[in-house]
C-alpha positions in Angstrom: 36.5 -5.8 35.0 37.8 -3.0 37.1 35.8 -0.9 39.5 37.4 2.0 37.6 38.1 5.6 38.7 36.8 6.9 41.9 34.0 9.6 41.6 35.3 13.2 41.6 34.8 14.9 45.0 34.5 18.4 43.4 31.7 19.4 41.1 32.3 18.1 37.6 33.6 20.4 34.9 31.8 21.6 31.9 31.8 19.0 28.9 34.9 19.0 26.9 35.0 20.0 23.2 34.8 17.6 20.4 38.5 18.0 19.7 39.4 17.2 23.3 37.2 14.1 23.1 38.9 12.9 19.9 42.3 13.5 21.3 41.5 11.6 24.5 40.1 8.7 22.6 43.2 8.6 20.4 45.4 8.5 23.5 43.4 5.6 24.9 43.7 3.7 21.6 47.5 4.2 21.4 47.9 3.1 25.0 45.9 -0.1 24.3 48.0 -0.9 21.2 51.2 -0.5 23.2 49.8 -2.4 26.2 46.7 -4.5 25.1 45.0 -4.6 28.5 41.2 -4.6 27.9 40.1 -3.9 31.5 42.4 -0.9 31.7 41.3 0.3 28.3 37.7 0.3 29.5 38.7 2.1 32.7 40.4 4.8 30.7 37.4 5.1 28.4 35.1 5.5 31.4 37.3 8.2 32.8 37.2 10.0 29.4 33.4 9.6 29.4 33.1 11.1 32.9 35.5 14.0 32.0 33.8 15.0 28.8 30.3 14.8 30.2 31.1 16.4 33.6 29.4 13.4 35.3 29.9 12.3 38.9 29.8 8.5 38.2 29.1 6.0 35.4 29.7 2.7 33.9 30.4 0.8 30.6 28.6 -2.5 30.2 28.2 -5.4 27.8 24.8 -6.8 26.9 24.7 -10.6 27.3 21.9 -13.2 27.2 21.2 -16.0 29.7 20.0 -19.5 28.9 16.5 -18.3 28.5 17.6 -15.7 25.9 16.9 -12.9 28.4 19.2 -9.9 28.1 21.2 -8.6 31.1 24.1 -6.2 31.7 27.6 -7.1 32.8 29.9 -4.2 33.6 33.2 -3.7 31.9 34.1 -0.6 33.8 32.3 0.9 36.8 32.8 3.9 39.1 33.4 2.8 42.7 30.5 4.5 44.7 30.4 1.9 47.5 28.7 3.3 50.6 29.1 0.6 53.2 31.0 -2.6 54.0 28.6 -4.8 52.1 28.7 -2.7 48.9 32.5 -2.5 49.1 32.7 -6.3 49.4 30.4 -6.6 46.4 32.6 -4.3 44.3 35.7 -6.3 45.4 34.1 -9.7 44.7 33.2 -8.7 41.1 36.4 -6.7 40.3 37.5 -9.3 37.7 34.3 -10.7 36.0 32.2 -7.6 36.3 28.8 -7.0 38.1 25.8 -8.5 36.5 22.5 -6.5 36.6 19.5 -8.6 35.6 16.7 -6.2 36.8 15.8 -4.3 33.6 13.0 -2.3 35.2 15.4 0.6 35.5 16.6 3.5 33.4 19.6 1.6 32.0 17.3 -1.5 31.5 15.1 0.6 29.3 18.2 1.3 27.1 18.7 -2.4 26.7 15.1 -3.3 26.0 14.4 -0.5 23.6 17.8 -0.1 22.0 17.4 3.7 22.2 19.1 6.4 24.3 17.6 7.3 27.6 17.9 10.9 29.0 16.3 11.6 32.3 16.8 14.8 34.2 14.3 13.9 36.9 14.8 10.2 37.7 12.7 10.2 40.8 9.6 11.1 38.8 10.6 9.0 35.7 8.2 6.0 35.4 11.1 4.1 33.8 13.2 4.3 36.9 13.1 1.3 39.3 14.5 3.1 42.2 17.9 2.7 44.0 19.2 0.2 46.7 19.1 1.5 50.2 22.1 3.6 50.9 23.0 4.1 47.2 24.3 7.5 46.3 21.5 9.8 45.1 20.8 10.0 41.3 19.9 13.5 40.2 20.0 12.9 36.4 21.0 10.1 34.1 22.1 9.5 30.5 22.3 6.0 28.9 23.5 5.3 25.4 23.7 2.0 23.5 26.5 1.1 21.1 26.2 -1.3 18.2 27.9 -3.5 15.7 25.6 -3.2 12.7 22.1 -3.9 14.0 23.4 -5.9 17.1 23.4 -4.0 20.4 26.8 -4.9 22.0 26.4 -2.8 25.2 25.8 0.6 26.7 27.4 3.4 28.7 25.7 5.2 31.5 26.6 8.4 33.4 24.8 10.2 36.2 24.8 13.5 38.2 25.9 16.1 35.8 25.3 19.6 37.2 22.5 21.2 35.2 21.4 17.9 33.7 22.0 16.3 30.2 20.9 17.4 26.8 20.5 15.8 23.3 23.7 17.3 22.0 25.7 14.7 24.0 24.0 11.8 22.2 25.6 12.8 18.9 28.8 14.2 20.4 29.7 10.9 22.1 29.4 8.8 18.9 33.3 8.5 18.6 33.5 7.1 22.1 30.6 4.7 21.5 32.4 3.4 18.3 35.5 2.8 20.3 33.5 1.0 23.0 32.0 -1.2 20.3 35.4 -2.1 18.9 36.8 -3.0 22.3 33.7 -5.1 23.2 34.1 -7.0 19.9 37.7 -7.6 20.8 36.8 -8.7 24.3 34.4 -11.3 23.0 36.9 -12.9 20.6 39.8 -15.3 21.3 41.8 -13.2 18.8 40.7 -10.0 20.7 44.1 -8.3 20.7 44.5 -8.5 16.9 40.9 -7.4 16.3 41.2 -4.6 18.8 44.4 -3.3 17.3 42.9 -3.3 13.8 39.7 -1.7 14.9 41.5 0.9 17.0 43.9 1.7 14.1 40.8 2.2 11.9 39.2 4.4 14.5 42.4 6.3 15.0 42.7 6.8 11.2 39.1 8.0 11.0 39.3 10.6 13.8 42.9 11.6 12.8 41.6 12.4 9.4 38.8 14.4 11.0 41.3 16.4 13.1 43.4 17.1 10.0 40.3 18.4 8.2 39.5 20.9 11.0 37.5 23.9 9.7 35.5 21.7 7.3 32.6 19.4 8.1 33.7 15.9 8.9 31.8 12.7 7.9 32.5 9.0 8.6 30.7 6.4 6.5 30.4 2.8 7.9 29.7 1.3 4.4 29.1 -2.3 5.6 26.3 -1.2 8.0 25.2 2.0 6.1 25.7 4.4 8.9 27.1 7.9 8.4 28.3 10.1 11.3 28.7 13.9 10.9 30.7 16.3 13.0 29.1 19.4 14.4 30.6 21.5 11.6 29.4 18.8 9.1 25.8 19.7 10.0 26.5 23.4 10.2 27.9 23.6 6.6 24.3 23.4 5.5 22.7 25.1 8.5 21.4 21.9 10.1 21.4 21.2 13.8 22.9 18.0 15.1 20.5 15.1 14.5 18.5 16.8 11.7 20.3 14.8 9.0 19.7 11.0 9.0 22.5 8.5 9.5 22.1 6.5 6.3 23.7 7.4 3.0 20.2 7.6 1.4 19.3 10.4 3.8 22.2 12.5 2.4 21.3 11.6 -1.2 17.8 13.1 -0.6 19.5 16.5 0.0 21.4 16.4 -3.3 19.9 18.4 -6.1 18.1 16.0 -8.5 20.3 17.1 -11.4 23.5 16.3 -9.5 22.6 12.9 -8.0 23.8 10.8 -10.8 27.3 12.5 -11.1 27.8 12.3 -7.3 26.9 8.6 -7.1 29.1 7.9 -10.1 32.1 9.6 -8.4 31.5 7.7 -5.2 31.3 4.4 -6.9 34.5 5.0 -8.9 36.4 5.5 -5.7 34.8 2.6 -3.9 35.8 0.3 -6.8 39.4 1.7 -6.6 39.3 3.4 -9.9 39.9 6.9 -8.4 42.4 7.6 -5.6 40.0 10.1 -3.9 36.2 10.6 -3.7 35.6 14.1 -5.1 32.2 15.5 -5.9 31.0 19.1 -6.5 27.3 19.3 -6.3 24.3 21.2 -4.9 22.8 20.2 -1.6 19.6 21.5 0.1 20.4 23.6 3.2 18.2 23.9 6.2 16.6 27.1 4.8 15.4 25.2 1.7 18.0 26.8 -0.7 20.6 24.8 -2.6 24.3 25.5 -1.8 27.3 24.3 -3.7 29.5 21.9 -1.7 32.7 20.1 -2.3 32.6 16.5 -0.9 36.0 14.8 -0.5 36.7 11.4 1.1 38.9 8.3 1.1 38.3 4.7 1.9 40.4 3.7 4.9 39.3 0.1 5.2 38.8 -2.7 2.7 37.8 -6.3 3.3 39.9 -9.3 2.2 37.9 -9.2 -1.1 38.9 -5.6 -1.7 35.4 -4.3 -0.9 35.3 -0.9 0.8 34.1 -1.1 4.4 34.7 2.4 5.8 35.4 5.9 4.3 36.0 9.2 5.9 36.1 12.7 4.5 35.2 16.4 4.7 32.5 18.6 3.3 33.2 22.2 2.3 30.8 25.1 1.4 31.8 26.2 -2.1 28.8 28.4 -2.9 30.8 31.6 -3.3 33.2 29.9 -5.8 30.9 27.7 -7.8 27.7 29.8 -7.9 28.6 31.9 -11.0 29.7 28.9 -13.0 26.7 27.0 -11.8 24.4 29.8 -13.0 25.7 29.4 -16.6 25.4 25.7 -16.5 21.9 26.0 -15.0 20.8 28.2 -17.9 22.0 25.6 -20.4 20.4 22.9 -18.4 17.1 24.7 -18.4 17.2 25.0 -22.2 17.9 21.3 -22.5 15.0 20.6 -20.1 12.6 22.7 -22.1 13.5 20.8 -25.2 13.1 17.5 -23.4 9.8 18.5 -21.7 8.2 19.9 -24.8 4.9 18.1 -25.7 6.5 15.8 -28.2 9.5 16.4 -30.5 10.7 19.9 -31.5 12.2 19.8 -34.9 13.4 21.5 -38.1 12.4 19.7 -41.3 13.9 20.6 -44.7 12.2 19.9 -48.0 14.7 20.1 -50.9 13.6 21.1 -54.4 14.6 17.5 -55.5 12.1 16.1 -53.1 14.7 14.9 -50.5 13.7 15.4 -46.9 15.9 15.8 -43.9 16.0 16.8 -40.2 18.6 19.6 -39.5 17.6 19.4 -35.8 15.4 17.3 -33.5 15.2 17.4 -29.7 16.8 14.7 -27.5 13.6 12.7 -27.1 13.3 11.9 -30.8 14.3 8.3 -30.3 12.0 7.8 -27.3 9.2 9.2 -29.3 9.6 7.2 -32.5 11.7 4.2 -31.3 14.1 5.0 -34.1 17.6 6.7 -33.6 17.7 10.2 -35.2 21.0 9.3 -36.9 19.3 6.6 -39.0 16.8 8.9 -40.6 18.2 12.4 -40.2 19.3 12.7 -43.8 16.6 10.6 -45.3 13.2 11.2 -43.7 11.5 8.9 -46.1 12.9 6.0 -44.1 10.9 7.3 -41.2 7.8 7.9 -43.3 7.9 4.2 -44.4 6.8 3.4 -40.8 3.7 5.5 -41.2 0.5 3.4 -41.3 -0.3 2.3 -44.9 -3.7 4.0 -44.8 -2.2 7.4 -43.7 1.1 7.4 -45.7 -0.1 8.8 -49.1 -2.1 11.6 -47.4 0.9 12.6 -45.2 3.3 12.9 -48.2 0.8 14.9 -50.2 0.2 17.3 -47.3 4.0 17.9 -46.9 4.5 18.5 -50.6 1.4 20.9 -50.7 2.6 22.9 -47.7 6.1 23.2 -49.2 4.8 24.2 -52.6 2.4 26.8 -51.1 4.8 27.7 -48.2 1.9 27.5 -45.8 1.5 26.1 -42.3 1.4 22.3 -42.1 -1.0 20.3 -39.8 -1.6 16.6 -40.2 -2.5 13.7 -37.9 -1.4 10.2 -38.8 -0.6 6.8 -37.3 3.0 5.7 -36.8 4.0 2.0 -36.3 7.0 1.8 -33.9 9.6 -0.9 -34.3 8.1 -2.8 -31.3 4.7 -3.0 -33.2 2.9 -0.3 -31.1 0.7 2.0 -33.2 0.7 5.6 -32.0 -1.3 8.6 -33.2 0.9 11.6 -34.0 -0.1 15.2 -34.7 2.4 17.3 -36.6 2.3 21.1 -36.8 4.9 23.4 -38.3 5.5 26.8 -39.9 7.6 27.0 -43.1 10.1 29.5 -44.5 11.6 29.7 -48.0 15.4 29.6 -48.1 17.6 31.2 -50.7 18.5 27.8 -52.3 14.9 27.0 -52.9 14.5 24.6 -49.9 11.6 25.0 -47.5 12.6 24.8 -43.8 9.7 23.9 -41.4 9.9 24.7 -37.7 7.5 22.7 -35.6 6.7 20.0 -33.2 5.2 16.5 -33.2 2.8 15.4 -30.4 1.6 11.9 -29.4 -2.2 12.1 -29.5 -2.8 8.4 -28.9 -4.4 8.8 -25.5 -6.6 11.6 -26.8 -7.8 9.4 -29.6 -8.5 6.6 -27.2 -10.3 8.9 -24.9 -12.4 10.2 -27.8 -13.3 6.7 -28.8 -14.1 5.8 -25.2 -16.2 8.9 -24.8 -18.1 7.9 -28.0 -18.7 4.4 -26.5 -19.8 5.9 -23.2 -22.2 8.2 -25.1 -23.7 5.3 -27.0 -24.0 3.4 -23.7 -25.6 6.4 -22.1 -28.2 6.7 -24.8 -28.9 3.0 -24.8 -29.2 3.1 -21.0 -31.6 6.1 -21.1 -33.6 4.3 -23.8 -33.8 1.2 -21.7 -34.7 3.1 -18.6 -37.4 5.0 -20.5 -38.7 1.7 -21.8 -38.7 0.2 -18.4 -40.5 3.2 -17.0 -43.1 3.0 -19.8 -43.5 -0.7 -19.1 -43.9 -0.1 -15.4 -46.4 2.7 -16.0 -48.3 0.5 -18.6 -48.5 -2.5 -16.3 -49.6 -0.3 -13.4 -52.4 1.2 -15.4 -53.3 -2.1 -17.0 -53.3 -3.7 -13.6 -55.8 -1.1 -12.4 -57.9 -1.3 -15.5 -57.9 -5.1 -15.4 -58.6 -5.5 -11.7 -61.7 -3.3 -11.8 -63.7 -5.4 -14.2 -62.1 -8.6 -12.9 -63.2 -7.9 -9.4 -66.7 -7.3 -10.7 -66.6 -10.7 -12.5 -65.4 -12.4 -9.3 -68.0 -10.7 -7.2 -70.9 -11.6 -9.5 -69.6 -15.2 -9.8 -69.4 -15.5 -6.0 -73.0 -14.1 -5.8 -74.2 -16.6 -8.3 -72.4 -19.4 -6.5 -73.6 -18.5 -3.0 -77.2 -17.2 -3.6 -79.4 -20.2 -2.7 -82.5 -18.5 -4.0 -81.3 -18.8 -7.6 -81.4 -22.6 -7.3 -78.8 -23.1 -10.2 -78.7 -26.5 -11.7 -75.5 -28.5 -10.8 -74.1 -28.1 -14.3 -74.5 -24.3 -14.3 -73.0 -24.2 -10.7 -69.9 -25.9 -12.1 -69.7 -23.2 -14.8 -69.9 -20.5 -12.1 -67.1 -22.3 -10.1 -64.9 -22.3 -13.3 -65.6 -18.6 -13.8 -64.6 -17.8 -10.2 -61.5 -20.0 -10.3 -60.3 -18.7 -13.6 -60.9 -15.1 -12.5 -59.0 -15.7 -9.2 -56.1 -17.2 -11.1 -56.0 -14.3 -13.5 -56.0 -11.8 -10.5 -53.1 -13.6 -8.9 -51.1 -13.5 -12.2 -51.7 -9.8 -12.5 -50.6 -9.2 -8.9 -47.4 -11.3 -9.4 -46.6 -9.4 -12.6 -47.1 -6.1 -10.9 -44.9 -7.1 -8.0 -42.2 -8.3 -10.4 -42.3 -5.0 -12.2 -42.0 -3.0 -9.0 -39.0 -5.1 -7.9 -37.3 -4.4 -11.3 -38.0 -0.7 -10.8 -36.7 -0.7 -7.2 -40.1 0.5 -6.0 -41.2 -2.5 -3.9 -40.5 -2.1 -0.1 -40.3 -5.0 2.3 -40.1 -5.1 6.1 -37.3 -6.6 8.2 -38.7 -8.1 11.4 -38.4 -11.4 13.3 -40.4 -14.2 11.7 -40.9 -17.6 13.4 -40.2 -20.1 10.7 -42.0 -23.0 12.4 -45.3 -21.0 12.4 -45.1 -19.5 8.9 -44.1 -22.9 7.3 -47.0 -24.6 9.1 -49.4 -22.0 7.7 -48.1 -22.5 4.2 -48.4 -26.3 4.4 -52.0 -26.0 5.8 -52.9 -23.8 2.9 -51.4 -26.1 0.3 -52.6 -29.4 1.8 -55.8 -29.5 -0.3 -53.7 -28.9 -3.5 -51.3 -31.7 -2.5 -54.1 -34.1 -1.8 -55.7 -33.3 -5.1 -52.4 -34.0 -6.9 -51.7 -37.2 -4.9 -48.5 -35.7 -3.4 -47.6 -36.3 0.2 -46.2 -33.3 2.2 -43.6 -33.9 5.0 -43.4 -31.0 7.4 -40.1 -30.0 9.0 -39.2 -30.9 12.6 -39.8 -28.1 15.1 -36.7 -25.9 15.1 -37.4 -22.7 17.0 -35.5 -20.8 14.3 -36.3 -17.2 13.5 -35.4 -15.2 10.4 -35.3 -11.5 9.5 -37.8 -10.8 6.8 -41.3 -9.6 5.7 -43.9 -12.2 7.0 -46.2 -11.5 4.1 -43.5 -11.7 1.4 -41.8 -14.7 3.0 -45.2 -16.5 3.0 -45.5 -15.6 -0.7 -42.1 -17.1 -1.5 -42.7 -20.3 0.5 -46.1 -20.8 -1.1 -44.5 -20.5 -4.5 -41.7 -22.9 -3.8 -43.9 -25.6 -2.2 -46.6 -25.0 -4.7 -44.2 -25.7 -7.6 -42.9 -28.8 -5.8 -46.5 -30.1 -5.7 -47.5 -29.0 -9.3 -44.4 -30.3 -11.0 -44.4 -33.6 -9.0 -45.8 -36.9 -10.0 -48.8 -38.6 -8.5 -47.7 -40.6 -5.5 -44.7 -38.2 -5.2 -43.4 -36.6 -2.0 -42.3 -33.1 -0.8 -40.0 -32.7 2.2 -39.3 -29.4 4.1 -36.3 -28.9 6.3 -35.2 -25.9 8.5 -31.5 -25.6 9.3 -28.8 -23.2 10.4 -26.0 -23.8 7.9 -23.6 -20.8 8.6 -23.2 -18.2 11.4 -26.0 -15.7 11.1 -27.8 -17.6 8.2 -30.9 -19.8 8.1 -31.9 -22.1 5.3 -35.4 -23.4 4.3 -35.1 -26.5 2.0 -37.9 -27.8 -0.2 -37.1 -31.2 -1.8 -39.4 -32.9 -4.3 -39.6 -36.2 -6.3 -40.5 -34.5 -9.6 -38.8 -35.0 -13.0 -35.9 -32.7 -12.2 -34.3 -30.0 -14.4 -31.5 -30.4 -17.0 -28.2 -28.8 -15.9 -28.1 -26.6 -19.0 -31.5 -25.1 -18.2 -30.8 -24.2 -14.6 -29.5 -20.8 -15.6 -32.8 -19.9 -17.2 -34.8 -20.9 -14.1 -35.3 -17.4 -12.6 -35.9 -15.6 -15.9 -39.4 -14.1 -16.1 -41.9 -15.8 -18.5 -39.5 -18.7 -19.1 -41.1 -22.0 -18.2 -38.3 -24.1 -19.6 -40.3 -25.5 -22.5 -43.4 -26.4 -20.5 -45.5 -23.5 -21.9 -47.9 -25.9 -23.6 -48.0 -28.6 -20.9 -50.9 -29.6 -18.7 -49.8 -27.3 -15.8 -50.8 -23.6 -16.1 -48.7 -20.7 -15.2 -47.1 -17.5 -16.5 -43.5 -18.2 -15.6 -43.1 -15.3 -13.2 -43.3 -17.1 -9.9 -39.7 -18.1 -9.4 -38.4 -14.8 -10.8 -40.7 -12.9 -8.3 -39.7 -15.2 -5.4 -35.9 -14.7 -6.1 -36.5 -10.9 -6.2 -38.4 -11.0 -2.9 -35.7 -13.2 -1.3 -33.0 -10.7 -2.3 -34.9 -7.8 -1.0 -35.0 -9.6 2.4 -31.3 -10.2 2.3 -31.5 -13.8 1.1 -31.1 -15.9 -2.0 -32.8 -18.9 -3.6 -30.4 -21.7 -4.9 -31.4 -24.8 -6.7 -29.8 -28.3 -7.1 -31.5 -30.6 -9.6 -30.8 -33.6 -11.8 -33.2 -35.1 -14.4 -35.1 -38.0 -13.0 -34.0 -37.3 -9.4 -36.1 -34.4 -8.3 -35.1 -30.9 -7.3 -33.9 -29.2 -4.1 -34.7 -25.5 -3.7 -32.9 -23.8 -0.8 -34.0 -20.4 0.5 -31.2 -18.7 2.4 -32.2 -15.9 4.9 -30.5 -13.8 7.6 -31.0 -15.1 11.1 -32.9 -12.9 13.6 
């Protein structure tokens, strides 16, 4: 590494032109080939960089990584701006191996960590700046640019103190210099550096020499291996774009090509890349910055191929040919529009000739005939009956009769039929045409064929939807009628039933009547039966309201220990009468979100069923547990007969008692259906696990409070 050229003492000149830059780079390349001295080549490139940018000082550096895989910068060329004995000694000490900068909290460090250019015209206020060492020359502005090999950042260049500051145009303008820096850096890293550098520089020289020879046209350079395209200033200007407005990948250029010209342009490019054509030549339309398409002539040549013959780099020029090609293009465009209209017509445009002998032919059919039928036009053009053979068996006789009738009467023809494609697909086709009688007695039909399969499917689907709608409306009406009926019946039944219960209670509790023991038992039966009937009516009404979405529940904190205790106290007499032992849960302190009244109703039903359907001497256990985050489970386990697996799916169906309708235990079969509905309204669910002969486990899952 050399400390490079001394900083200019006079104010830097204005930036040099692109031609001056290319000439200077070419001179450095030739000097390196003649005298392969890498340090001197980097010094010369740094001087070119300072001259063309008008900068006071700068550097060229290589990005390396230490043992911890942390990037740092080692200078390959550096302007000597030493300011005291210590700094001069530092420059002299690192004159050969270069200065290593490991502090990346700087402007140049941001280039390394981001891989992006850094332009700062106010470094002192720039948060990316890490400041300068004491005594260091002032930095009024800074420009740092990375250079790459493919996606790998090899290094960067940095310049500072350009009068008036830096602008974005330099980022694009310095690309040739960055490419040369990358080539030299690759060479410097390799034991065969001289041979690689000579080859890379020859390629670079050929590229920019071609650009100079093409002066007056836009210049492009395509790095095929890494898919990067560089354009000269005129290359952008041909289409009115500013530098940087066109992307650097070949796909970005392809998006500018007129859709009708893309295929031909790509084909011409591929022929040359494969070595089939000596030059890459394409005349096509490209979208300019104003949104209009302009005719351009694209010419290029591969200048580097790999050992396997694959193209790696190509350079060329782009020329505005609008004035020359526009008239010719207008004619071709008119023909293209006609072809497009034919292709985009809704189906197939055709001429159909019916001969007096009965022969049928197609004098003309649009280009999409084969796509439409799956049959090449040439196979059926002179014998349409071959095509008609593929018409659905049920539709073929009617189709032929309709054609013959339209030809005989010379009247418009309209017919819809099914066509079976060679791949087996059945498509609906609507044919329409207008006939004219020819001098030789033939009838020539002009018309079109349309695929109506989707319309047919839509009509069928609309029919199914209409049937479903009518069925749904009928079901909803029936449900509303059922709800209204049950509501009225509940009211009508409750009124006399309450009277029966009231009088039964009076008869039972009035001591002055002095009823005999046998009659008092009758009164008790009347009261118990009435109470049971009232509960059934209430459950049935609740179930109906749930189905109609009319039952509202509250959501509040409910202490499960308390509410389970209440339920067990209420059911203890029933358990004792049935000879079933209840095992309360351990105190848990768990709280759920729910409606206290409805939760009590669900628990009474679950525990009541566990008692009713148990055996004498049986047991019922209750457990409270928190099984999942935010969820609480109440488990009711019994020692009853269990439920067959194939009947579990019917368990929550209203009025279904799983074959026990005529057993010793009364009930309407709505309790579990009602309990499941209430549980879901509270954000929960009832699950069941049961095996015949092993009892049942009902689990009520609820949201935790």
